[in-house]
mmCIF file of the C-alpha atoms, coordinates in Angstrom:
data_MODEL
# 
_entry.id   MODEL 
# 
loop_
_atom_site.group_PDB 
_atom_site.id 
_atom_site.type_symbol 
_atom_site.label_atom_id 
_atom_site.label_alt_id 
_atom_site.label_comp_id 
_atom_site.label_asym_id 
_atom_site.label_entity_id 
_atom_site.label_seq_id 
_atom_site.pdbx_PDB_ins_code 
_atom_site.Cartn_x 
_atom_site.Cartn_y 
_atom_site.Cartn_z 
_atom_site.occupancy 
_atom_site.B_iso_or_equiv 
_atom_site.pdbx_formal_charge 
_atom_site.auth_seq_id 
_atom_site.auth_comp_id 
_atom_site.auth_asym_id 
_atom_site.auth_atom_id 
_atom_site.pdbx_PDB_model_num 
ATOM 1   C CA . MET A 1 1   ? 92.986  52.465  -5.066  1.00 0.00 ? 1   MET A CA 1 
ATOM 2   C CA . GLU A 1 2   ? 93.230  51.423  -1.457  1.00 0.00 ? 2   GLU A CA 1 
ATOM 3   C CA . MET A 1 3   ? 90.132  51.651  0.770   1.00 0.00 ? 3   MET A CA 1 
ATOM 4   C CA . LYS A 1 4   ? 90.521  52.402  4.402   1.00 0.00 ? 4   LYS A CA 1 
ATOM 5   C CA . ILE A 1 5   ? 87.963  51.325  6.962   1.00 0.00 ? 5   ILE A CA 1 
ATOM 6   C CA . THR A 1 6   ? 87.555  53.936  9.554   1.00 0.00 ? 6   THR A CA 1 
ATOM 7   C CA . GLU A 1 7   ? 86.462  53.434  13.112  1.00 0.00 ? 7   GLU A CA 1 
ATOM 8   C CA . ARG A 1 8   ? 83.107  54.865  12.154  1.00 0.00 ? 8   ARG A CA 1 
ATOM 9   C CA . ASP A 1 9   ? 82.734  52.251  9.374   1.00 0.00 ? 9   ASP A CA 1 
ATOM 10  C CA . LYS A 1 10  ? 83.678  49.477  11.764  1.00 0.00 ? 10  LYS A CA 1 
ATOM 11  C CA . LYS A 1 11  ? 81.031  50.582  14.218  1.00 0.00 ? 11  LYS A CA 1 
ATOM 12  C CA . LEU A 1 12  ? 78.446  50.781  11.429  1.00 0.00 ? 12  LEU A CA 1 
ATOM 13  C CA . LEU A 1 13  ? 79.337  47.309  10.149  1.00 0.00 ? 13  LEU A CA 1 
ATOM 14  C CA . SER A 1 14  ? 79.166  45.924  13.684  1.00 0.00 ? 14  SER A CA 1 
ATOM 15  C CA . PHE A 1 15  ? 75.759  47.506  14.145  1.00 0.00 ? 15  PHE A CA 1 
ATOM 16  C CA . LEU A 1 16  ? 74.497  46.063  10.842  1.00 0.00 ? 16  LEU A CA 1 
ATOM 17  C CA . ALA A 1 17  ? 75.834  42.628  11.734  1.00 0.00 ? 17  ALA A CA 1 
ATOM 18  C CA . CYS A 1 18  ? 74.067  42.753  15.082  1.00 0.00 ? 18  CYS A CA 1 
ATOM 19  C CA . ALA A 1 19  ? 70.876  43.911  13.378  1.00 0.00 ? 19  ALA A CA 1 
ATOM 20  C CA . VAL A 1 20  ? 71.029  41.025  10.877  1.00 0.00 ? 20  VAL A CA 1 
ATOM 21  C CA . ILE A 1 21  ? 71.699  38.496  13.636  1.00 0.00 ? 21  ILE A CA 1 
ATOM 22  C CA . LEU A 1 22  ? 68.877  39.934  15.744  1.00 0.00 ? 22  LEU A CA 1 
ATOM 23  C CA . ALA A 1 23  ? 66.474  39.886  12.779  1.00 0.00 ? 23  ALA A CA 1 
ATOM 24  C CA . GLY A 1 24  ? 67.391  36.258  12.095  1.00 0.00 ? 24  GLY A CA 1 
ATOM 25  C CA . MET A 1 25  ? 66.837  35.313  15.718  1.00 0.00 ? 25  MET A CA 1 
ATOM 26  C CA . VAL A 1 26  ? 63.479  37.104  15.742  1.00 0.00 ? 26  VAL A CA 1 
ATOM 27  C CA . PHE A 1 27  ? 62.460  35.404  12.495  1.00 0.00 ? 27  PHE A CA 1 
ATOM 28  C CA . LEU A 1 28  ? 63.455  31.967  13.765  1.00 0.00 ? 28  LEU A CA 1 
ATOM 29  C CA . ALA A 1 29  ? 61.714  32.527  17.089  1.00 0.00 ? 29  ALA A CA 1 
ATOM 30  C CA . VAL A 1 30  ? 58.542  34.327  15.953  1.00 0.00 ? 30  VAL A CA 1 
ATOM 31  C CA . MET A 1 31  ? 57.635  32.472  12.746  1.00 0.00 ? 31  MET A CA 1 
ATOM 32  C CA . PRO A 1 32  ? 57.032  29.118  14.492  1.00 0.00 ? 32  PRO A CA 1 
ATOM 33  C CA . LEU A 1 33  ? 54.782  30.958  16.946  1.00 0.00 ? 33  LEU A CA 1 
ATOM 34  C CA . ILE A 1 34  ? 52.854  32.531  14.074  1.00 0.00 ? 34  ILE A CA 1 
ATOM 35  C CA . GLN A 1 35  ? 52.502  29.166  12.363  1.00 0.00 ? 35  GLN A CA 1 
ATOM 36  C CA . ARG A 1 36  ? 51.452  27.558  15.640  1.00 0.00 ? 36  ARG A CA 1 
ATOM 37  C CA . GLY A 1 37  ? 48.852  30.274  16.136  1.00 0.00 ? 37  GLY A CA 1 
ATOM 38  C CA . ALA A 1 38  ? 47.444  29.643  12.653  1.00 0.00 ? 38  ALA A CA 1 
ATOM 39  C CA . GLU A 1 39  ? 47.297  25.899  13.351  1.00 0.00 ? 39  GLU A CA 1 
ATOM 40  C CA . LEU A 1 40  ? 45.489  26.537  16.631  1.00 0.00 ? 40  LEU A CA 1 
ATOM 41  C CA . ASP A 1 41  ? 42.972  28.774  14.847  1.00 0.00 ? 41  ASP A CA 1 
ATOM 42  C CA . ASP A 1 42  ? 42.313  26.026  12.290  1.00 0.00 ? 42  ASP A CA 1 
ATOM 43  C CA . ARG A 1 43  ? 41.944  23.444  15.052  1.00 0.00 ? 43  ARG A CA 1 
ATOM 44  C CA . LYS A 1 44  ? 39.581  25.737  16.953  1.00 0.00 ? 44  LYS A CA 1 
ATOM 45  C CA . MET A 1 45  ? 37.391  26.135  13.871  1.00 0.00 ? 45  MET A CA 1 
ATOM 46  C CA . GLU A 1 46  ? 37.407  22.366  13.322  1.00 0.00 ? 46  GLU A CA 1 
ATOM 47  C CA . LEU A 1 47  ? 36.364  21.727  16.939  1.00 0.00 ? 47  LEU A CA 1 
ATOM 48  C CA . GLU A 1 48  ? 33.616  24.343  16.696  1.00 0.00 ? 48  GLU A CA 1 
ATOM 49  C CA . ASN A 1 49  ? 32.279  22.624  13.568  1.00 0.00 ? 49  ASN A CA 1 
ATOM 50  C CA . GLN A 1 50  ? 32.380  19.260  15.328  1.00 0.00 ? 50  GLN A CA 1 
ATOM 51  C CA . GLN A 1 51  ? 30.566  20.748  18.315  1.00 0.00 ? 51  GLN A CA 1 
ATOM 52  C CA . TRP A 1 52  ? 27.872  22.187  16.036  1.00 0.00 ? 52  TRP A CA 1 
ATOM 53  C CA . GLU A 1 53  ? 27.410  18.840  14.287  1.00 0.00 ? 53  GLU A CA 1 
ATOM 54  C CA . MET A 1 54  ? 27.181  17.074  17.648  1.00 0.00 ? 54  MET A CA 1 
ATOM 55  C CA . GLU A 1 55  ? 24.572  19.550  18.888  1.00 0.00 ? 55  GLU A CA 1 
ATOM 56  C CA . GLN A 1 56  ? 22.543  18.992  15.720  1.00 0.00 ? 56  GLN A CA 1 
ATOM 57  C CA . LYS A 1 57  ? 22.703  15.215  16.176  1.00 0.00 ? 57  LYS A CA 1 
ATOM 58  C CA . LEU A 1 58  ? 21.697  15.497  19.836  1.00 0.00 ? 58  LEU A CA 1 
ATOM 59  C CA . SER A 1 59  ? 18.779  17.726  18.894  1.00 0.00 ? 59  SER A CA 1 
ATOM 60  C CA . LEU A 1 60  ? 17.683  15.232  16.228  1.00 0.00 ? 60  LEU A CA 1 
ATOM 61  C CA . TYR A 1 61  ? 18.106  12.343  18.666  1.00 0.00 ? 61  TYR A CA 1 
ATOM 62  C CA . ASP A 1 62  ? 15.912  14.053  21.269  1.00 0.00 ? 62  ASP A CA 1 
ATOM 63  C CA . SER A 1 63  ? 13.252  14.727  18.641  1.00 0.00 ? 63  SER A CA 1 
ATOM 64  C CA . LEU A 1 64  ? 13.287  11.153  17.336  1.00 0.00 ? 64  LEU A CA 1 
ATOM 65  C CA . LYS A 1 65  ? 13.294  9.757   20.872  1.00 0.00 ? 65  LYS A CA 1 
ATOM 66  C CA . ALA A 1 66  ? 10.224  11.813  21.796  1.00 0.00 ? 66  ALA A CA 1 
ATOM 67  C CA . ALA A 1 67  ? 8.461   10.730  18.597  1.00 0.00 ? 67  ALA A CA 1 
ATOM 68  C CA . SER A 1 68  ? 9.359   7.089   19.226  1.00 0.00 ? 68  SER A CA 1 
ATOM 69  C CA . GLU A 1 69  ? 8.065   7.240   22.804  1.00 0.00 ? 69  GLU A CA 1 
ATOM 70  C CA . ARG A 1 70  ? 4.796   8.798   21.633  1.00 0.00 ? 70  ARG A CA 1 
ATOM 71  C CA . ILE A 1 71  ? 4.375   6.188   18.904  1.00 0.00 ? 71  ILE A CA 1 
ATOM 72  C CA . ASN A 1 72  ? 5.085   3.356   21.350  1.00 0.00 ? 72  ASN A CA 1 
ATOM 73  C CA . LYS A 1 73  ? 2.532   4.781   23.789  1.00 0.00 ? 73  LYS A CA 1 
ATOM 74  C CA . ASP A 1 74  ? -0.124  5.065   21.090  1.00 0.00 ? 74  ASP A CA 1 
ATOM 75  C CA . LEU A 1 75  ? 0.753   1.591   19.838  1.00 0.00 ? 75  LEU A CA 1 
ATOM 76  C CA . ALA A 1 76  ? 0.330   0.137   23.331  1.00 0.00 ? 76  ALA A CA 1 
ATOM 77  C CA . GLU A 1 77  ? -3.153  1.681   23.474  1.00 0.00 ? 77  GLU A CA 1 
ATOM 78  C CA . GLU A 1 78  ? -4.022  0.305   20.041  1.00 0.00 ? 78  GLU A CA 1 
ATOM 79  C CA . LEU A 1 79  ? -2.874  -3.174  21.088  1.00 0.00 ? 79  LEU A CA 1 
ATOM 80  C CA . GLN A 1 80  ? -5.772  -3.331  23.525  1.00 0.00 ? 80  GLN A CA 1 
ATOM 81  C CA . ASP A 1 81  ? -8.049  -3.851  20.500  1.00 0.00 ? 81  ASP A CA 1 
ATOM 82  C CA . PHE A 1 82  ? -5.904  -6.613  19.002  1.00 0.00 ? 82  PHE A CA 1 
ATOM 83  C CA . TYR A 1 83  ? -6.562  -10.312 19.364  1.00 0.00 ? 83  TYR A CA 1 
ATOM 84  C CA . PRO A 1 84  ? -4.215  -12.470 21.422  1.00 0.00 ? 84  PRO A CA 1 
ATOM 85  C CA . ARG A 1 85  ? -1.984  -14.637 19.294  1.00 0.00 ? 85  ARG A CA 1 
ATOM 86  C CA . MET A 1 86  ? -3.936  -17.695 18.169  1.00 0.00 ? 86  MET A CA 1 
ATOM 87  C CA . GLY A 1 87  ? -3.836  -20.523 15.667  1.00 0.00 ? 87  GLY A CA 1 
ATOM 88  C CA . SER A 1 88  ? -5.762  -21.176 12.464  1.00 0.00 ? 88  SER A CA 1 
ATOM 89  C CA . SER A 1 89  ? -8.648  -23.006 14.154  1.00 0.00 ? 89  SER A CA 1 
ATOM 90  C CA . ALA A 1 90  ? -9.299  -20.102 16.539  1.00 0.00 ? 90  ALA A CA 1 
ATOM 91  C CA . VAL A 1 91  ? -9.130  -17.600 13.656  1.00 0.00 ? 91  VAL A CA 1 
ATOM 92  C CA . ASP A 1 92  ? -11.551 -19.775 11.657  1.00 0.00 ? 92  ASP A CA 1 
ATOM 93  C CA . LYS A 1 93  ? -13.976 -19.853 14.596  1.00 0.00 ? 93  LYS A CA 1 
ATOM 94  C CA . GLU A 1 94  ? -13.791 -16.069 15.114  1.00 0.00 ? 94  GLU A CA 1 
ATOM 95  C CA . ILE A 1 95  ? -14.328 -15.138 11.459  1.00 0.00 ? 95  ILE A CA 1 
ATOM 96  C CA . SER A 1 96  ? -17.043 -17.763 10.944  1.00 0.00 ? 96  SER A CA 1 
ATOM 97  C CA . GLY A 1 97  ? -18.889 -16.407 13.980  1.00 0.00 ? 97  GLY A CA 1 
ATOM 98  C CA . ILE A 1 98  ? -18.769 -12.830 12.671  1.00 0.00 ? 98  ILE A CA 1 
ATOM 99  C CA . VAL A 1 99  ? -20.055 -13.900 9.250   1.00 0.00 ? 99  VAL A CA 1 
ATOM 100 C CA . LEU A 1 100 ? -22.773 -16.045 10.835  1.00 0.00 ? 100 LEU A CA 1 
ATOM 101 C CA . GLU A 1 101 ? -23.981 -13.128 12.986  1.00 0.00 ? 101 GLU A CA 1 
ATOM 102 C CA . ALA A 1 102 ? -24.565 -11.188 9.765   1.00 0.00 ? 102 ALA A CA 1 
ATOM 103 C CA . GLY A 1 103 ? -26.861 -13.979 8.564   1.00 0.00 ? 103 GLY A CA 1 
ATOM 104 C CA . LEU A 1 104 ? -24.322 -15.467 6.149   1.00 0.00 ? 104 LEU A CA 1 
ATOM 105 C CA . GLN A 1 105 ? -22.105 -18.523 6.124   1.00 0.00 ? 105 GLN A CA 1 
ATOM 106 C CA . ALA A 1 106 ? -18.390 -18.471 5.367   1.00 0.00 ? 106 ALA A CA 1 
ATOM 107 C CA . VAL A 1 107 ? -17.183 -21.032 2.817   1.00 0.00 ? 107 VAL A CA 1 
ATOM 108 C CA . ASP A 1 108 ? -13.899 -21.794 1.075   1.00 0.00 ? 108 ASP A CA 1 
ATOM 109 C CA . MET A 1 109 ? -11.994 -20.152 3.918   1.00 0.00 ? 109 MET A CA 1 
ATOM 110 C CA . SER A 1 110 ? -8.223  -20.007 3.639   1.00 0.00 ? 110 SER A CA 1 
ATOM 111 C CA . ILE A 1 111 ? -6.038  -18.858 6.559   1.00 0.00 ? 111 ILE A CA 1 
ATOM 112 C CA . THR A 1 112 ? -2.325  -18.057 6.471   1.00 0.00 ? 112 THR A CA 1 
ATOM 113 C CA . ILE A 1 113 ? -0.437  -17.095 9.630   1.00 0.00 ? 113 ILE A CA 1 
ATOM 114 C CA . PRO A 1 114 ? 3.273   -16.362 9.037   1.00 0.00 ? 114 PRO A CA 1 
ATOM 115 C CA . GLU A 1 115 ? 5.691   -17.041 11.879  1.00 0.00 ? 115 GLU A CA 1 
ATOM 116 C CA . GLU A 1 116 ? 7.372   -13.683 11.274  1.00 0.00 ? 116 GLU A CA 1 
ATOM 117 C CA . GLU A 1 117 ? 6.177   -10.498 12.906  1.00 0.00 ? 117 GLU A CA 1 
ATOM 118 C CA . ALA A 1 118 ? 3.995   -8.225  10.822  1.00 0.00 ? 118 ALA A CA 1 
ATOM 119 C CA . VAL A 1 119 ? 5.667   -5.499  8.761   1.00 0.00 ? 119 VAL A CA 1 
ATOM 120 C CA . CYS A 1 120 ? 4.169   -2.025  8.846   1.00 0.00 ? 120 CYS A CA 1 
ATOM 121 C CA . VAL A 1 121 ? 4.668   0.716   6.244   1.00 0.00 ? 121 VAL A CA 1 
ATOM 122 C CA . PRO A 1 122 ? 2.905   3.846   7.557   1.00 0.00 ? 122 PRO A CA 1 
ATOM 123 C CA . TYR A 1 123 ? 0.960   6.089   5.202   1.00 0.00 ? 123 TYR A CA 1 
ATOM 124 C CA . PRO A 1 124 ? 3.692   8.533   4.072   1.00 0.00 ? 124 PRO A CA 1 
ATOM 125 C CA . LEU A 1 125 ? 1.542   11.677  4.398   1.00 0.00 ? 125 LEU A CA 1 
ATOM 126 C CA . SER A 1 126 ? 0.496   10.903  7.968   1.00 0.00 ? 126 SER A CA 1 
ATOM 127 C CA . GLU A 1 127 ? 2.305   12.353  10.997  1.00 0.00 ? 127 GLU A CA 1 
ATOM 128 C CA . TYR A 1 128 ? 3.671   8.953   11.954  1.00 0.00 ? 128 TYR A CA 1 
ATOM 129 C CA . GLY A 1 129 ? 4.603   8.223   8.359   1.00 0.00 ? 129 GLY A CA 1 
ATOM 130 C CA . ALA A 1 130 ? 6.733   11.370  8.206   1.00 0.00 ? 130 ALA A CA 1 
ATOM 131 C CA . GLU A 1 131 ? 8.373   10.609  11.558  1.00 0.00 ? 131 GLU A CA 1 
ATOM 132 C CA . MET A 1 132 ? 9.104   6.999   10.636  1.00 0.00 ? 132 MET A CA 1 
ATOM 133 C CA . ALA A 1 133 ? 10.471  8.095   7.267   1.00 0.00 ? 133 ALA A CA 1 
ATOM 134 C CA . GLY A 1 134 ? 12.842  10.474  9.073   1.00 0.00 ? 134 GLY A CA 1 
ATOM 135 C CA . GLN A 1 135 ? 14.041  7.696   11.345  1.00 0.00 ? 135 GLN A CA 1 
ATOM 136 C CA . ALA A 1 136 ? 14.481  5.333   8.408   1.00 0.00 ? 136 ALA A CA 1 
ATOM 137 C CA . GLU A 1 137 ? 16.475  7.951   6.473   1.00 0.00 ? 137 GLU A CA 1 
ATOM 138 C CA . ASN A 1 138 ? 18.845  8.502   9.382   1.00 0.00 ? 138 ASN A CA 1 
ATOM 139 C CA . ALA A 1 139 ? 19.148  4.754   9.858   1.00 0.00 ? 139 ALA A CA 1 
ATOM 140 C CA . SER A 1 140 ? 19.593  4.132   6.098   1.00 0.00 ? 140 SER A CA 1 
ATOM 141 C CA . GLY A 1 141 ? 16.435  2.057   6.112   1.00 0.00 ? 141 GLY A CA 1 
ATOM 142 C CA . ASP A 1 142 ? 13.544  1.769   3.669   1.00 0.00 ? 142 ASP A CA 1 
ATOM 143 C CA . GLY A 1 143 ? 10.686  2.885   5.914   1.00 0.00 ? 143 GLY A CA 1 
ATOM 144 C CA . ALA A 1 144 ? 9.355   -0.631  6.546   1.00 0.00 ? 144 ALA A CA 1 
ATOM 145 C CA . ASN A 1 145 ? 9.537   -1.741  10.150  1.00 0.00 ? 145 ASN A CA 1 
ATOM 146 C CA . SER A 1 146 ? 8.693   -5.033  11.790  1.00 0.00 ? 146 SER A CA 1 
ATOM 147 C CA . MET A 1 147 ? 6.125   -4.508  14.548  1.00 0.00 ? 147 MET A CA 1 
ATOM 148 C CA . MET A 1 148 ? 7.366   -6.076  17.766  1.00 0.00 ? 148 MET A CA 1 
ATOM 149 C CA . ASN A 1 149 ? 5.170   -8.973  18.937  1.00 0.00 ? 149 ASN A CA 1 
ATOM 150 C CA . ILE A 1 150 ? 2.437   -8.184  16.386  1.00 0.00 ? 150 ILE A CA 1 
ATOM 151 C CA . TYR A 1 151 ? 1.354   -10.891 13.967  1.00 0.00 ? 151 TYR A CA 1 
ATOM 152 C CA . LYS A 1 152 ? -1.076  -10.880 11.058  1.00 0.00 ? 152 LYS A CA 1 
ATOM 153 C CA . ALA A 1 153 ? -3.362  -13.657 9.878   1.00 0.00 ? 153 ALA A CA 1 
ATOM 154 C CA . ALA A 1 154 ? -4.357  -13.388 6.213   1.00 0.00 ? 154 ALA A CA 1 
ATOM 155 C CA . VAL A 1 155 ? -7.879  -14.738 5.700   1.00 0.00 ? 155 VAL A CA 1 
ATOM 156 C CA . SER A 1 156 ? -9.662  -15.359 2.410   1.00 0.00 ? 156 SER A CA 1 
ATOM 157 C CA . LEU A 1 157 ? -13.299 -16.492 2.282   1.00 0.00 ? 157 LEU A CA 1 
ATOM 158 C CA . LYS A 1 158 ? -16.519 -16.453 0.324   1.00 0.00 ? 158 LYS A CA 1 
ATOM 159 C CA . ALA A 1 159 ? -20.022 -15.742 1.591   1.00 0.00 ? 159 ALA A CA 1 
ATOM 160 C CA . GLY A 1 160 ? -23.310 -15.394 -0.209  1.00 0.00 ? 160 GLY A CA 1 
ATOM 161 C CA . GLY A 1 161 ? -26.781 -14.038 0.448   1.00 0.00 ? 161 GLY A CA 1 
ATOM 162 C CA . GLY A 1 162 ? -28.937 -10.977 0.061   1.00 0.00 ? 162 GLY A CA 1 
ATOM 163 C CA . TYR A 1 163 ? -27.336 -7.604  -0.595  1.00 0.00 ? 163 TYR A CA 1 
ATOM 164 C CA . GLU A 1 164 ? -28.446 -6.218  2.782   1.00 0.00 ? 164 GLU A CA 1 
ATOM 165 C CA . LYS A 1 165 ? -26.717 -9.050  4.639   1.00 0.00 ? 165 LYS A CA 1 
ATOM 166 C CA . VAL A 1 166 ? -23.526 -8.669  2.632   1.00 0.00 ? 166 VAL A CA 1 
ATOM 167 C CA . GLN A 1 167 ? -23.520 -4.910  3.275   1.00 0.00 ? 167 GLN A CA 1 
ATOM 168 C CA . ALA A 1 168 ? -24.202 -5.524  6.978   1.00 0.00 ? 168 ALA A CA 1 
ATOM 169 C CA . LEU A 1 169 ? -21.195 -7.851  7.144   1.00 0.00 ? 169 LEU A CA 1 
ATOM 170 C CA . LEU A 1 170 ? -18.893 -5.233  5.625   1.00 0.00 ? 170 LEU A CA 1 
ATOM 171 C CA . ASP A 1 171 ? -20.283 -2.540  7.924   1.00 0.00 ? 171 ASP A CA 1 
ATOM 172 C CA . VAL A 1 172 ? -19.844 -4.588  11.086  1.00 0.00 ? 172 VAL A CA 1 
ATOM 173 C CA . LEU A 1 173 ? -16.280 -5.537  10.156  1.00 0.00 ? 173 LEU A CA 1 
ATOM 174 C CA . ASN A 1 174 ? -15.315 -1.895  9.634   1.00 0.00 ? 174 ASN A CA 1 
ATOM 175 C CA . ARG A 1 175 ? -17.210 -0.582  12.649  1.00 0.00 ? 175 ARG A CA 1 
ATOM 176 C CA . ASP A 1 176 ? -16.905 -3.176  15.405  1.00 0.00 ? 176 ASP A CA 1 
ATOM 177 C CA . TYR A 1 177 ? -13.639 -5.024  14.738  1.00 0.00 ? 177 TYR A CA 1 
ATOM 178 C CA . PRO A 1 178 ? -10.638 -2.635  14.747  1.00 0.00 ? 178 PRO A CA 1 
ATOM 179 C CA . ALA A 1 179 ? -8.225  -5.591  14.709  1.00 0.00 ? 179 ALA A CA 1 
ATOM 180 C CA . ILE A 1 180 ? -9.655  -6.835  11.404  1.00 0.00 ? 180 ILE A CA 1 
ATOM 181 C CA . ARG A 1 181 ? -8.946  -4.950  8.202   1.00 0.00 ? 181 ARG A CA 1 
ATOM 182 C CA . VAL A 1 182 ? -10.737 -5.586  4.917   1.00 0.00 ? 182 VAL A CA 1 
ATOM 183 C CA . SER A 1 183 ? -7.798  -5.674  2.512   1.00 0.00 ? 183 SER A CA 1 
ATOM 184 C CA . GLY A 1 184 ? -9.883  -6.535  -0.541  1.00 0.00 ? 184 GLY A CA 1 
ATOM 185 C CA . PHE A 1 185 ? -13.265 -7.749  -1.719  1.00 0.00 ? 185 PHE A CA 1 
ATOM 186 C CA . SER A 1 186 ? -15.256 -8.433  -4.848  1.00 0.00 ? 186 SER A CA 1 
ATOM 187 C CA . LEU A 1 187 ? -19.023 -8.602  -5.211  1.00 0.00 ? 187 LEU A CA 1 
ATOM 188 C CA . GLU A 1 188 ? -20.943 -10.618 -7.791  1.00 0.00 ? 188 GLU A CA 1 
ATOM 189 C CA . LYS A 1 189 ? -24.701 -10.602 -8.356  1.00 0.00 ? 189 LYS A CA 1 
ATOM 190 C CA . LEU A 1 190 ? -25.884 -14.084 -9.287  1.00 0.00 ? 190 LEU A CA 1 
ATOM 191 C CA . GLU A 1 191 ? -28.084 -14.500 -12.335 1.00 0.00 ? 191 GLU A CA 1 
ATOM 192 C CA . SER A 1 192 ? -28.766 -18.181 -11.687 1.00 0.00 ? 192 SER A CA 1 
ATOM 193 C CA . SER A 1 193 ? -28.944 -20.574 -8.764  1.00 0.00 ? 193 SER A CA 1 
ATOM 194 C CA . ARG A 1 194 ? -25.629 -21.714 -7.372  1.00 0.00 ? 194 ARG A CA 1 
ATOM 195 C CA . SER A 1 195 ? -24.495 -23.949 -4.527  1.00 0.00 ? 195 SER A CA 1 
ATOM 196 C CA . ILE A 1 196 ? -21.279 -22.960 -2.749  1.00 0.00 ? 196 ILE A CA 1 
ATOM 197 C CA . GLY A 1 197 ? -19.922 -25.037 0.107   1.00 0.00 ? 197 GLY A CA 1 
ATOM 198 C CA . GLY A 1 198 ? -23.331 -26.536 0.757   1.00 0.00 ? 198 GLY A CA 1 
ATOM 199 C CA . VAL A 1 199 ? -25.021 -23.115 0.730   1.00 0.00 ? 199 VAL A CA 1 
ATOM 200 C CA . ASP A 1 200 ? -27.748 -22.724 -1.904  1.00 0.00 ? 200 ASP A CA 1 
ATOM 201 C CA . LEU A 1 201 ? -27.862 -19.254 -3.441  1.00 0.00 ? 201 LEU A CA 1 
ATOM 202 C CA . GLN A 1 202 ? -30.717 -17.957 -5.547  1.00 0.00 ? 202 GLN A CA 1 
ATOM 203 C CA . PRO A 1 203 ? -30.782 -15.592 -8.536  1.00 0.00 ? 203 PRO A CA 1 
ATOM 204 C CA . GLY A 1 204 ? -30.447 -12.041 -7.253  1.00 0.00 ? 204 GLY A CA 1 
ATOM 205 C CA . ASP A 1 205 ? -28.277 -13.097 -4.295  1.00 0.00 ? 205 ASP A CA 1 
ATOM 206 C CA . TYR A 1 206 ? -24.772 -11.725 -4.000  1.00 0.00 ? 206 TYR A CA 1 
ATOM 207 C CA . LEU A 1 207 ? -21.517 -13.631 -3.699  1.00 0.00 ? 207 LEU A CA 1 
ATOM 208 C CA . VAL A 1 208 ? -18.769 -11.738 -1.902  1.00 0.00 ? 208 VAL A CA 1 
ATOM 209 C CA . GLN A 1 209 ? -15.079 -12.673 -1.927  1.00 0.00 ? 209 GLN A CA 1 
ATOM 210 C CA . LEU A 1 210 ? -13.362 -11.208 1.136   1.00 0.00 ? 210 LEU A CA 1 
ATOM 211 C CA . ASN A 1 211 ? -9.684  -10.796 1.962   1.00 0.00 ? 211 ASN A CA 1 
ATOM 212 C CA . LEU A 1 212 ? -9.117  -9.931  5.617   1.00 0.00 ? 212 LEU A CA 1 
ATOM 213 C CA . ASP A 1 213 ? -6.096  -9.132  7.778   1.00 0.00 ? 213 ASP A CA 1 
ATOM 214 C CA . LEU A 1 214 ? -6.571  -10.117 11.411  1.00 0.00 ? 214 LEU A CA 1 
ATOM 215 C CA . TYR A 1 215 ? -4.008  -8.583  13.767  1.00 0.00 ? 215 TYR A CA 1 
ATOM 216 C CA . MET A 1 216 ? -2.794  -10.337 16.898  1.00 0.00 ? 216 MET A CA 1 
ATOM 217 C CA . SER A 1 217 ? -0.440  -9.324  19.682  1.00 0.00 ? 217 SER A CA 1 
ATOM 218 C CA . ALA A 1 218 ? 1.758   -11.714 21.629  1.00 0.00 ? 218 ALA A CA 1 
ATOM 219 C CA . ASP A 1 219 ? 1.579   -9.242  24.539  1.00 0.00 ? 219 ASP A CA 1 
ATOM 220 C CA . ARG A 1 220 ? -2.170  -9.718  25.006  1.00 0.00 ? 220 ARG A CA 1 
# 
């Protein structure tokens, strides 16, 4: 059976061919634009996320900077109570004088002054402790910070006498000497006479072992 293509069929085939070619051209031209638009949307979202992260970091930086400035200001005020940096003989003279004013005599005194700056670990539940912990976390630290130009002398001594004098010594250290911290002490009531460092103690007297931290600032 022989098929004849009429003029009408030829026109229809020509129209279909043009439609297919046009559809192909549209597909080839539009699809890259659609893909490019999707890529731009993804890039826009990525940039928005980066902007948000940057804003969060800037906000945190401003907060930490303000906290650091406040801490430094308070620290500068506290330094006014610190001793100037001094050697073992000057520390010995200062502590011996304080003990002597309380009516006691310091014996068996040991003084250690490291060359390194003092290290401070703030009380974690304090305002400063929380702020410093936040800074340490963001800096991958452990919360311990060296205190610039601040040094600590560790002093160990013994003193003996009546209970009232020993109590007066502890009170005056805590009340009148903010740069001296009592880091530890032990108290013993003597049941017999004892001589310590040339000091004669009687039964009923008290022997106190004191550990003190004396803070000094190189900026004083």
